[in-house]
C-alpha positions as CSV (number, residue, x, y, z in Angstrom):
1,A,107.6,100.6,95.9
2,E,109.3,102.7,93.2
3,A,110.7,99.7,91.5
4,L,107.3,98.0,91.4
5,Q,105.7,101.1,89.9
6,D,108.3,101.3,87.2
7,S,107.8,97.6,86.3
8,P,105.7,96.7,83.2
9,L,103.7,94.2,85.3
10,F,102.6,96.8,87.8
11,A,102.5,99.9,85.5
12,H,98.7,100.0,85.2
13,V,97.9,99.2,88.8
14,D,96.4,101.9,91.0
15,D,98.0,103.1,94.2
16,R,95.7,101.0,96.4
17,E,96.3,97.8,94.5
18,L,100.0,98.5,94.4
19,Q,100.0,98.9,98.2
20,L,98.1,95.6,98.6
21,A,100.8,93.9,96.5
22,I,103.6,95.4,98.5
23,D,102.0,94.5,101.8
24,S,101.8,90.8,100.7
25,M,105.5,90.6,99.7
26,A,108.4,89.7,101.8
27,K,112.0,90.8,101.1
28,A,114.5,88.0,100.3
29,E,118.1,88.2,99.4
30,F,120.0,85.5,97.6
31,P,123.8,85.1,97.3
32,K,125.4,84.8,93.9
33,G,125.2,81.3,92.5
34,R,122.3,80.1,94.8
35,H,119.3,78.4,93.1
36,I,116.1,80.2,93.8
37,I,113.7,77.8,92.1
38,T,114.3,74.6,90.2
39,Q,112.7,73.6,86.9
40,G,109.9,71.1,87.2
41,E,109.5,71.3,91.0
42,Q,106.2,72.2,92.5
43,F,106.2,73.6,96.0
44,Q,103.5,73.8,98.6
45,D,104.2,77.5,99.1
46,S,104.0,79.2,95.7
47,N,106.2,82.3,95.4
48,F,106.3,85.1,93.0
49,Y,109.7,86.8,92.7
50,F,110.2,90.4,91.7
51,I,113.8,91.5,91.2
52,A,114.2,94.9,92.9
53,E,118.0,95.0,92.2
54,G,120.6,92.7,90.7
55,A,120.0,89.9,88.2
56,C,119.5,86.2,87.9
57,T,120.1,83.6,85.2
58,V,117.3,81.4,83.9
59,L,118.3,77.9,83.1
60,V,116.2,75.4,81.2
61,D,117.5,71.8,80.9
62,G,120.8,73.2,82.2
63,R,121.2,75.8,79.5
64,E,121.1,79.5,80.0
65,I,118.1,80.9,78.2
66,A,117.7,84.4,79.8
67,M,119.1,86.9,82.2
68,L,116.5,88.6,84.3
69,K,117.3,92.1,85.7
70,A,115.9,94.7,88.0
71,K,112.1,95.3,87.6
72,E,111.5,91.9,86.0
73,C,109.8,88.9,87.7
74,F,109.3,85.2,87.7
75,G,107.2,82.5,89.4
76,E,103.9,83.9,88.3
77,L,102.7,80.7,86.6
78,E,103.1,78.7,89.8
79,L,101.4,81.4,91.8
80,L,98.5,81.9,89.3
81,Y,97.9,78.5,87.9
82,S,99.7,76.0,90.2
83,Q,101.8,74.8,87.3
84,P,105.2,73.3,87.9
85,R,108.3,75.4,87.2
86,Q,109.1,75.4,83.5
């Protein structure tokens, strides 16, 4: 919960809304080097990922474009708009 509160995405959310978000999340751990989502793929189950600890690399067309760290997130476009991974 603390990591979410400190995140820019959830900074302006009240305690009740934050708890609703927490209750709808499931913890997942990924080993180093594992692909979490793949560019251009659309899944039946849309997932939003919040990085509580660690980091992940963002690749577009096979090139590294970003490194996401703790308190950052991804997957929100698929969740909100049903858009393919970009």
